[in-house]
C-alpha positions in Angstrom: -0.9 24.7 -7.6 -3.2 22.9 -10.1 -3.3 19.8 -8.0 -4.3 21.4 -4.7 -8.0 21.2 -3.8 -10.1 22.6 -0.9 -13.1 20.3 -0.3 -15.9 21.9 1.7 -18.4 19.3 2.8 -21.8 19.4 4.3 -22.3 23.1 3.7 -19.1 24.2 5.4 -17.5 27.5 4.5 -14.0 28.8 5.3 -12.3 32.2 5.1 -9.5 32.7 2.6 -10.9 30.2 0.0 -10.8 32.8 -2.8 -8.3 31.9 -5.5 -8.2 28.3 -4.6 -9.7 25.3 -6.3 -12.8 24.8 -4.2 -15.1 21.8 -4.4 -18.5 21.8 -2.6 -19.8 18.4 -1.6 -23.0 18.0 0.4 -24.5 14.6 1.4 -26.9 16.4 3.7 -28.7 18.5 1.2 -32.3 17.2 0.5 -32.3 18.6 -3.1 -30.0 18.3 -6.0 -28.1 21.6 -5.4 -24.6 22.1 -6.8 -22.2 19.6 -5.2 -25.1 17.4 -4.0 -24.2 13.8 -3.1 -27.0 11.3 -2.6 -26.0 8.4 -0.4 -28.5 5.6 -0.2 -28.3 2.1 1.2 -30.9 -0.6 0.6 -31.5 -4.1 2.0 -30.2 -3.3 5.5 -32.7 -3.8 8.3 -34.0 -0.8 10.2 -33.3 -2.4 13.6 -29.6 -2.2 12.9 -29.7 1.4 11.7 -31.5 2.7 14.8 -28.5 1.6 17.0 -25.8 2.6 14.6 -23.1 4.5 16.6 -22.6 8.1 15.5 -18.9 7.4 14.8 -19.9 4.9 12.1 -22.3 7.5 10.6 -19.4 9.9 10.5 -17.1 7.3 9.0 -19.7 6.7 6.2 -19.9 10.5 5.5 -16.1 10.8 5.4 -15.7 7.9 3.1 -18.4 9.2 0.8 -16.7 12.6 0.6 -13.3 11.1 -0.1 -14.7 8.9 -2.8 -16.5 11.7 -4.5 -13.6 14.1 -4.3 -11.4 11.4 -5.9 -13.8 11.2 -8.9 -14.6 15.0 -9.1 -11.0 16.1 -9.4 -8.7 15.3 -12.3 -5.1 14.1 -12.1 -2.2 15.0 -14.2 -1.5 14.1 -17.8 -1.7 10.7 -19.3 1.5 10.8 -21.4 3.8 7.9 -20.8 6.7 10.2 -20.0 4.8 11.8 -17.1 3.4 8.7 -15.5 3.6 9.1 -11.8 5.0 12.6 -12.0 1.9 14.8 -11.9 -0.8 12.5 -10.7 -0.6 13.2 -7.0 -3.2 15.7 -5.7 -3.4 17.6 -2.4 -6.8 17.5 -0.7 -7.8 19.7 2.3 -11.2 18.5 3.6 -13.4 20.4 5.9 -16.1 18.0 7.2 -18.8 18.4 9.8 -19.1 15.3 12.1 -21.2 14.3 15.0 -18.2 13.5 17.2 -15.5 16.0 16.4 -13.4 15.3 19.5 -13.0 11.7 18.4 -12.1 12.5 14.8 -9.7 15.3 15.7 -7.7 13.0 18.1 -4.2 12.5 16.9 -4.3 8.7 16.6 -7.6 8.7 14.7 -6.8 11.5 12.3 -3.3 10.1 11.6 -4.6 6.6 11.0 -7.2 8.0 8.6 -4.6 10.1 6.7 -2.0 7.4 6.5 -4.5 4.9 5.1 -6.2 7.0 2.5 -2.9 8.7 1.5 -1.3 5.3 0.7 -4.5 4.1 -0.9 -4.7 6.8 -3.6 -1.2 8.2 -3.3 -2.5 11.7 -2.7 -1.9 14.1 0.1 -4.7 14.6 2.6 -5.5 17.0 5.4 -8.7 16.8 7.4 -10.4 19.5 9.5 -13.4 18.2 11.5 -16.0 20.5 13.0 -19.0 19.9 15.1 -22.1 19.2 12.9 -25.0 21.5 13.4 -27.3 20.2 10.7 -26.6 16.4 10.6 -29.7 14.6 9.4 -31.0 11.5 11.2 -29.6 8.2 10.0 -32.9 7.3 8.4 -32.4 10.1 5.9 -29.8 7.9 4.2 -31.4 4.5 4.6 -34.8 4.7 2.9 -37.5 2.1 2.2 -36.1 -0.4 4.7 -37.9 -3.6 5.7 -39.6 -3.8 9.1 -39.0 -7.4 10.1 -36.3 -9.1 12.1 -33.7 -11.5 10.7 -34.0 -15.2 11.6 -30.5 -16.1 10.7 -27.8 -13.6 11.5 -24.8 -13.5 9.1 -21.6 -14.9 10.4 -19.3 -12.9 8.0 -19.4 -9.6 6.1 -17.7 -9.7 2.7 -17.2 -7.1 0.0 -19.0 -8.1 -3.3 -18.3 -6.3 -6.5 -19.8 -8.9 -8.8 -16.4 -9.7 -10.3 -14.9 -13.2 -10.4 -12.8 -12.8 -7.2 -15.6 -11.6 -5.0 -17.9 -14.2 -6.6 -15.3 -16.9 -5.7 -15.3 -15.6 -2.1 -19.1 -15.8 -1.8 -19.0 -19.3 -3.3 -16.3 -20.3 -0.8 -18.1 -18.9 2.2 -21.8 -19.8 1.4 -21.4 -23.0 -0.6 -18.0 -24.4 0.4 -18.0 -23.5 4.1 -21.9 -23.4 4.4 -21.9 -20.0 6.2 -24.5 -17.3 6.2 -22.8 -14.2 4.8 -23.7 -10.6 4.2 -22.5 -9.3 0.8 -21.8 -5.6 0.6 -21.9 -4.0 -2.8 -21.4 -0.5 -4.2 -23.4 0.3 -7.4 -22.2 3.4 -9.1 -24.7 2.9 -12.0 -28.1 1.2 -12.3 -26.8 -0.5 -15.5 -25.5 -3.4 -13.5 -28.7 -3.9 -11.3 -29.8 -6.9 -13.4 -26.3 -8.4 -13.3 -26.2 -8.3 -9.5 -29.8 -9.6 -9.2 -28.9 -12.6 -11.4 -25.9 -13.4 -9.3 -27.9 -13.0 -6.1 -30.5 -15.4 -7.4 -27.9 -17.9 -8.7 -26.0 -17.9 -5.4 -29.3 -18.3 -3.4 -30.2 -21.3 -5.6 -26.8 -22.9 -5.1 -26.4 -22.3 -1.4 -30.1 -22.8 -0.4 -30.5 -22.4 3.3 -27.2 -20.5 3.4 -28.3 -18.0 0.8 -26.3 -14.8 1.3 -27.9 -11.6 2.4 -27.2 -8.5 0.3 -26.8 -4.8 1.0 -25.7 -2.3 -1.6 -25.0 1.4 -1.7 -25.8 3.9 -4.5 -23.9 7.1 -4.9 -26.0 9.6 -6.8 -24.1 12.8 -7.5 -24.4 15.7 -9.9 -23.0 15.1 -13.4 -20.3 17.8 -13.1 -18.7 15.7 -10.3 -17.7 12.9 -12.7 -14.3 14.0 -14.0 -12.2 11.0 -13.4 -13.1 7.4 -14.3 -10.4 6.0 -11.9 -11.8 5.0 -8.5 -8.7 4.6 -6.3 -10.7 5.5 -3.2 -13.6 3.2 -3.9 -12.5 0.5 -1.5 -12.5 3.0 1.3 -16.2 3.5 0.7 -16.6 -0.3 0.5 -14.9 -0.6 3.8 -17.1 2.0 5.5 -20.3 0.5 4.3 -19.1 -3.0 5.3 -18.0 -1.7 8.7 -21.4 -0.2 9.4 -23.1 -3.4 8.3 -20.8 -5.6 10.4 -21.4 -3.4 13.5 -25.2 -3.7 13.0 -25.2 -7.5 12.8 -22.8 -7.9 15.7 -19.8 -9.0 13.6 -16.2 -7.9 14.1 -14.7 -8.8 10.7 -14.9 -7.6 7.1 -13.4 -9.5 4.2 -12.1 -8.5 0.8 -11.7 -11.3 -1.7 -9.1 -10.5 -4.4 -6.3 -12.5 -6.0 -2.8 -11.8 -4.7 -1.4 -10.6 -8.0 -3.8 -7.7 -8.1 -3.8 -7.2 -4.3 0.0 -6.9 -4.1 0.1 -5.2 -7.5 3.8 -5.1 -8.3 4.3 -2.4 -10.9 4.5 -3.6 -14.4 7.3 -1.1 -15.0 9.2 1.5 -13.0 7.1 4.2 -14.8 3.8 2.8 -13.3 4.1 4.3 -9.9 2.0 6.0 -7.3 -1.6 6.5 -8.4 -1.0 4.6 -11.7 -0.7 1.4 -9.6 -3.9 0.8 -7.7 -3.7 -0.3 -4.1 -7.4 -1.0 -3.3 -6.7 -4.2 -1.4 -3.0 -3.8 -0.7 -2.1 -5.5 2.6 -1.0 -2.2 4.1 -4.3 -0.6 3.1 -6.3 -3.5 4.7 -4.3 -3.1 7.9 -5.1 0.6 7.9 -8.8 -0.2 7.5 -8.5 -2.7 10.4 -6.9 -0.1 12.6 -9.5 2.5 11.7 -12.4 0.2 12.4 -10.9 -0.8 15.7 -10.8 2.9 16.7 -14.3 3.6 15.5 -15.9 0.5 17.0 -13.9 0.5 20.2 -13.3 -3.2 20.0 -11.2 -5.8 18.1 -11.9 -5.9 14.4 -10.2 -7.7 11.5 -10.0 -6.9 7.8 -8.4 -9.6 5.7 -8.1 -11.0 2.2 -8.2 -14.9 2.2 -7.1 -15.0 -1.5 -3.8 -13.1 -0.9 -1.8 -16.2 -2.0 -3.9 -17.2 -5.0 -3.5 -16.3 -8.6 -6.5 -15.4 -10.8 -6.5 -18.8 -12.4 -6.5 -20.5 -8.9 -9.4 -18.3 -7.8 -11.5 -19.3 -10.8 -10.7 -22.9 -10.2 -12.4 -22.5 -6.8 -15.6 -21.6 -8.5 -15.3 -24.6 -10.9 -14.5 -27.1 -8.1 -17.5 -25.9 -6.1 -19.8 -26.8 -9.0 -20.6 -23.2 -9.8 -19.0 -22.8 -13.2 -22.2 -21.4 -14.8 -21.9 -18.4 -12.4 -18.8 -17.3 -14.2 -20.7 -15.9 -17.2 -23.0 -14.0 -14.9 -20.1 -12.1 -13.3 -18.8 -8.8 -14.5 -15.1 -7.8 -14.3 -14.9 -4.9 -16.7 -13.7 -1.5 -15.5 -15.5 0.3 -18.3 -19.0 0.0 -17.0 -20.1 2.8 -19.3 -19.6 0.5 -22.3 -21.6 -2.3 -20.8 -24.2 -4.1 -22.9 -26.0 -7.4 -22.6 -24.3 -8.5 -25.8 -20.8 -7.4 -24.8 -20.6 -7.1 -21.0 -16.8 -6.8 -21.3 -14.7 -4.3 -23.3 -11.7 -6.7 -23.7 -9.1 -3.9 -23.5 -9.0 -2.8 -19.8 -6.7 -4.4 -17.3 -9.6 -6.2 -15.5 -10.7 -7.8 -18.8 -7.1 -8.9 -19.6 -6.7 -10.4 -16.1 -10.1 -12.2 -16.3 -9.5 -13.7 -19.7 -6.0 -15.1 -18.8 -7.4 -16.5 -15.6 -10.4 -18.1 -17.2 -8.2 -19.8 -19.8 -5.6 -20.9 -17.2 -8.4 -22.5 -15.2 -9.7 -24.3 -18.3 -13.0 -22.6 -17.9 -13.3 -20.9 -21.3 -16.6 -22.6 -22.2 -18.1 -20.7 -19.3 -16.8 -17.4 -20.5 -17.2 -17.2 -24.3 -15.0 -14.8 -26.2 -18.2 -13.4 -27.8 -18.9 -11.6 -24.6 -15.9 -9.3 -25.2 -16.4 -6.3 -27.4 -12.7 -6.7 -28.5 -11.1 -10.1 -28.3 -8.4 -10.0 -25.6 -5.9 -11.8 -27.8 -6.6 -10.9 -31.4 -8.8 -7.8 -31.1 -7.6 -4.3 -32.1 -6.0 -1.9 -29.6 -5.9 1.5 -31.3 -5.1 3.4 -28.1 -1.4 3.7 -27.2 -2.1 3.3 -23.5 -4.1 0.0 -24.1 -1.3 -1.4 -26.2 1.3 -0.4 -23.6 -0.7 -1.9 -20.8 -1.1 -5.3 -22.3 2.5 -5.5 -23.5 3.7 -4.7 -20.0 1.3 -7.1 -18.4 2.7 -9.9 -20.5 6.3 -8.8 -20.0 6.0 -8.7 -16.2 4.4 -12.1 -16.1 7.3 -13.5 -18.2 9.8 -11.8 -16.0 8.5 -13.1 -12.7 8.1 -16.6 -14.1 11.9 -16.6 -14.5 12.9 -15.1 -11.1 14.7 -17.7 -9.1 14.8 -16.2 -5.5 13.0 -13.9 -3.2 16.1 -11.6 -3.2 15.8 -11.3 -7.0 12.1 -10.5 -6.7 12.7 -7.7 -4.2 15.6 -6.3 -6.1 13.5 -6.1 -9.3 10.4 -5.0 -7.5 11.3 -3.0 -4.4 7.6 -2.1 -4.1 7.2 -5.6 -2.6 8.8 -4.4 0.6 5.8 -2.3 1.4 3.7 -5.4 1.8 6.0 -7.7 3.7 5.3 -6.5 7.2 1.5 -6.7 6.7 1.3 -10.3 5.3 1.1 -12.1 8.7 4.3 -13.9 7.9 7.9 -13.6 8.8 9.4 -11.2 6.2 11.5 -13.9 4.6 8.7 -16.4 4.5 6.4 -13.8 3.1 8.9 -12.9 0.3 9.2 -16.6 -0.5 5.4 -17.1 -0.8 5.1 -13.9 -2.8 7.7 -15.3 -5.2 6.1 -18.7 -5.5 2.7 -17.1 -6.3 4.1 -14.8 -9.0 6.0 -17.7 -10.5 2.7 -19.6 -10.8 1.1 -16.6 -12.3 3.9 -16.2 -14.8 3.5 -19.8 -15.7 -0.2 -19.4 -16.2 0.3 -16.4 -18.6 3.0 -18.2 -20.6 0.9 -21.3 -20.9 -2.1 -19.4 -22.1 0.0 -17.4 -24.6 1.4 -20.6 -26.0 -2.1 -22.1 -26.4 -3.3 -18.9 -28.1 -0.3 -19.0 -30.5 -1.1 -22.6 -31.4 -4.7 -21.8 -31.9 -4.0 -18.9 -34.3 -0.8 -20.3 -35.9 -2.3 -20.0 -39.4 -3.2 -16.3 -39.0 0.3 -15.7 -37.5 1.9 -17.5 -40.4 -0.2 -15.6 -43.0 0.4 -12.3 -41.2 -3.3 -11.5 -41.1 -3.6 -10.7 -37.4 -4.2 -7.1 -36.4 -0.9 -5.2 -35.9 -2.0 -3.9 -32.5 -3.5 -7.1 -31.1 -2.0 -8.8 -28.0 -0.4 -11.7 -29.9 1.4 -9.5 -32.3 2.5 -7.2 -29.5 3.8 -10.1 -27.4 5.6 -12.0 -30.2 6.4 -9.8 -33.2 8.4 -7.3 -31.1 11.1 -9.9 -30.4 13.1 -9.6 -27.2 11.8 -6.9 -24.8 9.0 -4.6 -25.5 7.8 -2.5 -28.5 7.8 0.6 -26.3 10.6 2.5 -24.6 9.9 1.9 -21.0 12.1 1.6 -18.0 12.2 -2.0 -16.9 13.8 -3.4 -13.7 17.5 -3.8 -13.8 19.6 -6.9 -13.3 21.3 -5.6 -10.2 20.3 -8.8 -8.3 22.8 -10.9 -10.3 25.8 -9.4 -8.5 24.0 -9.7 -5.2 23.1 -13.3 -5.8 26.7 -14.2 -6.8 28.0 -12.5 -3.6 25.5 -14.4 -1.4 26.5 -17.7 -3.1 30.2 -17.0 -2.3 29.4 -16.0 1.3 27.3 -18.9 2.6 27.1 -18.7 6.3 28.1 -21.2 9.0 25.3 -22.4 11.3 26.2 -19.6 13.7 27.0 -16.9 11.2 26.3 -13.2 11.5 25.9 -10.9 8.5 24.1 -7.8 7.2 23.9 -7.3 3.5 22.2 -4.3 1.9 20.0 -4.7 -1.2 17.7 -2.2 -2.9 15.7 -0.7 0.0 16.2 -3.9 2.1 18.7 -5.8 4.1 19.4 -9.5 4.4 20.0 -10.3 8.0 21.9 -13.5 9.1 21.6 -13.9 12.9 23.0 -17.0 14.5 22.8 -18.7 11.1 19.1 -17.9 10.5 18.1 -15.7 7.6 15.5 -12.9 7.5 14.7 -9.8 5.4 14.6 -6.3 7.0 13.4 -3.1 5.4 16.0 -0.4 4.8 15.9 2.8 6.7 18.2 5.2 8.6 18.3 3.2 11.7 19.5 0.1 9.9 22.4 2.1 8.3 23.5 3.3 11.7 23.2 -0.2 13.3 25.2 -1.7 10.4 28.0 0.8 10.8 28.4 0.1 14.6 28.1 -3.7 14.2 30.8 -4.0 11.4 33.1 -1.2 12.6 32.8 -1.3 16.4 34.7 1.7 17.9 37.2 1.2 20.8 35.6 4.0 22.7 32.1 5.6 22.4 31.8 8.0 19.3 29.3 10.9 19.1 26.2 10.7 16.8 27.8 13.3 14.5 30.8 11.1 13.9 28.6 8.0 13.5 26.4 9.8 10.9 29.5 11.1 9.1 30.8 7.5 8.7 27.4 6.4 7.4 27.1 9.3 5.0 30.7 9.2 3.9 31.5 12.8 5.0 35.0 13.7 6.1 35.3 12.9 9.8 37.5 15.9 10.6 34.7 18.2 9.2 32.2 16.4 11.4 34.4 17.0 14.5 34.8 20.6 13.5 31.1 21.0 13.2 30.6 19.5 16.6 33.2 21.9 18.2 31.6 24.9 16.5 28.4 23.9 18.2 30.0 23.9 21.6 29.2 20.3 22.4 32.6 19.6 24.0 34.7 16.4 24.0 33.3 13.3 22.3 35.8 10.7 23.6 39.3 10.5 24.9 40.6 9.3 21.5 39.0 12.3 19.8 40.3 15.1 22.0 43.3 15.8 19.9 41.3 16.2 16.7 38.8 18.4 18.4 41.4 20.6 20.0 43.2 21.0 16.7 39.9 22.0 15.0 38.7 24.3 17.8 38.6 28.0 17.2 38.6 27.9 13.4 35.5 28.4 11.2 34.2 25.2 9.7 35.8 24.6 6.3 33.4 23.2 3.7 30.5 23.6 6.1 28.1 24.6 3.3 29.0 21.4 1.5 28.1 19.3 4.5 25.0 21.3 5.0 23.8 20.8 1.4 24.6 17.0 1.7 22.6 16.8 4.9 19.6 18.7 3.3 19.5 16.4 0.4 19.5 13.4 2.7 16.7 14.9 4.7 14.6 15.5 1.6 15.0 11.9 0.6 13.9 10.8 4.1 11.0 13.2 4.0 9.7 11.8 0.7 10.3 8.1 1.4 6.8 6.8 2.1 8.2 3.4 3.3 9.6 5.2 6.4 7.4 5.7 9.6 5.5 9.0 9.6 7.3 10.1 12.8 10.7 9.8 11.0 9.5 11.7 7.9 8.1 14.5 10.1 11.3 14.8 12.1 13.3 15.0 8.8 10.9 17.8 7.6 11.3 19.8 10.8 15.1 19.5 10.7 15.2 20.4 7.0 13.3 23.6 7.8 15.7 24.4 10.5 18.7 23.9 8.3 17.2 25.9 5.5 16.6 28.8 7.9 20.2 28.5 9.2 21.6 28.3 5.6 19.8 31.5 4.6 21.4 33.3 7.6 24.9 32.5 6.3 25.4 28.8 6.7 26.2 28.6 10.5 24.3 25.7 11.9 23.7 26.1 15.6 22.8 23.1 17.7 23.7 20.6 15.0 25.4 18.2 17.4 22.3 18.0 19.7 20.1 17.5 16.6 22.3 14.7 15.5 22.2 13.1 18.9 18.5 13.2 19.1 18.1 12.0 15.5 20.3 9.0 16.0 18.8 8.1 19.4 15.3 8.0 17.9 16.3 6.1 14.9 18.2 3.4 16.9 15.5 3.1 19.6 12.7 2.8 17.1 14.5 0.1 15.1 15.4 -1.9 18.2 11.8 -1.8 19.4 10.6 -2.8 16.0 12.7 -5.9 16.0 11.8 -6.9 19.6 8.0 -6.6 18.8 8.2 -8.2 15.3 5.6 -10.9 14.8 5.2 -13.7 12.2 1.5 -13.2 12.6 -0.8 -11.8 15.2 0.3 -13.1 18.6 3.3 -15.2 17.3 6.6 -13.4 17.7 9.4 -13.5 15.1 12.1 -15.2 17.1 14.9 -14.2 14.7 14.2 -10.5 14.8 13.3 -10.6 18.5 16.7 -12.2 19.3 18.5 -9.6 17.0 16.7 -6.7 18.8 17.7 -8.1 22.2 21.3 -8.4 21.0 21.2 -4.7 20.0 19.7 -3.7 23.3 22.3 -5.6 25.3 25.5 -4.7 23.3 24.7 -1.3 21.8 21.8 0.5 23.6 22.6 -0.3 27.3 26.4 0.3 27.0 25.8 3.5 25.1 23.1 4.8 27.5 25.1 3.9 30.5 22.8 1.0 31.6 23.7 -2.1 33.6 26.7 -0.4 35.2 28.7 -0.4 32.0 31.4 2.0 31.1 29.5 3.9 28.4 28.1 6.5 30.8 27.8 9.2 28.0 24.4 8.3 26.6 23.0 11.7 27.4 25.9 13.2 25.4 24.8 11.4 22.3 27.7 8.8 22.1 27.5 5.2 20.9 29.5 2.0 21.2 29.1 -1.7 20.3 30.5 -4.0 22.9 30.9 -6.9 20.5 30.8 -10.4 22.0 34.0 -12.3 21.4 32.4 -15.0 19.3 30.5 -12.6 17.0 31.9 -11.2 13.8 29.6 -9.4 11.4 30.1 -9.9 7.7 29.1 -7.8 4.8 
């Protein structure tokens, strides 16, 4: 397929590469041969590099290859109707490393794959082989100083030169008076003077706490620049920062980015996958943290202190610290190729839009004059369709979230938010509430700035002299809604909200209510949000419809899926699994001996369900892999005539894993590191006591049929679960 790429790194070759899209990348070649990648790091002291562990050198190589492959391979088309459809690529990397056993271990490789796959929304495979020609680390780090540091940095932070990372440096060095190490990636020398000016300005402001700097340059052949998008760039940032942190004896790396961009709720349902960047998404940062823990062999943290701040609030931090003049020295524009001293910002990219709204919201316009933008963000022309659509959707999303009244409504409109809840260091419900409050503040900022701009340009609006494709015309002339046909979030939350209002719980109430990819849990009168998955559906069925006697997993699944129970029993009998329960014997006996009627229909339904599970990235990898394996088995059986052998045992194992995984997840849930989520923990213990142990035959209970795949809920007398 056009989006499948074989990436051969460090001079590796493989058999059977003919006919495939093969990309050669080599960071170890001393000359500019085809596929050459030059990796250089400056301003990092030689004493640290001499003791850099080999695992970190490997991490640096891997991150470099992933970053370069991301830029050297094109995605799908840009037409609006195909957004998110053809953008995902499949990469198969062959990389020589110094410690292949470590990188080929299951936990390390899976952590790497899960992290970068979610980061860029591409498919990754890695084959690591023992390096035979790895250069010494000094080959990468040239012209290094030969003196020792007097003041070691106490924190390593990522520094792009934009407003968010500038605010982070100001907070650490000037506000908190800490010595920090700023790590920066420079893809082009065009911005060298920009970073030097920021470095000097920060040093002057912070004096004895002047930050240290280390930057990395990636020099690659021109033919490797095919995509301007840099979804994998933060992975390279993390690798460089991780090496630097290890060298200076630190166990922490910090990204500074406002929460609106970090959480990055899609502006529309069409902007999915790789069209919505996840460079500092909480799930990505947790993946980085897990990877650095494995590579370093000790505790490591990767965080984003600005996760609950809007862009305007971030800029206010710079102003309050007395560093307003640094705003003009920062660069936020994504289109660095258009950079000029006269117009450092293009004014049309998403970063410029976000910057300009934030600056005005923080009342800092005099420190960021509009003349610095090649096209005025509010009244400048936007001849490209994609630029017009982007700014219209940016405004529309801000206005939408400003009017959202509850966390339930936010999650219903933007189910993508669920992907972040478990990684925010908060109870899911508390995290959802904070997410809502931040987006409401952001929406208010955008609406206030727009109102001010309309007042400022009221004469031009009245005279009709504004450009037809400028932001103000797009935002206001189109009337209600948008001037483009895009799929916007539905109002499904309204029905849910009404039902919740009608079903207020007593202090000791119990309820499970399903939303769009999430559940509202009421346990002993306390409310929490739980992510939707197969295990939750099975638990919900048992809690609300407790059987009088244990029922088999096949029957439980048939109830959840809405399949005819008699067909499910017949399928069970055809597989030779025997009696389910005393109450079911008659039905089984009646169905015994006859061929399953409508078996193909059940099979097709089950296959469709498995495909949905397999492609749902919100589910654990183990569950998706199990669904894929079962799907392959069913396809093979279907091709042989539709008879599905062993279906009952497959169902029993599937339900057992789903239930156990969910119960364990609840019992281990944390509000933040080291602080348990008491609501979910109590719920998990309830499930253990009244579903798992009775079903598995534990504690001397009657349900001694656990090994046969049967389940029961021994409901306490005072507990009634509501929908």
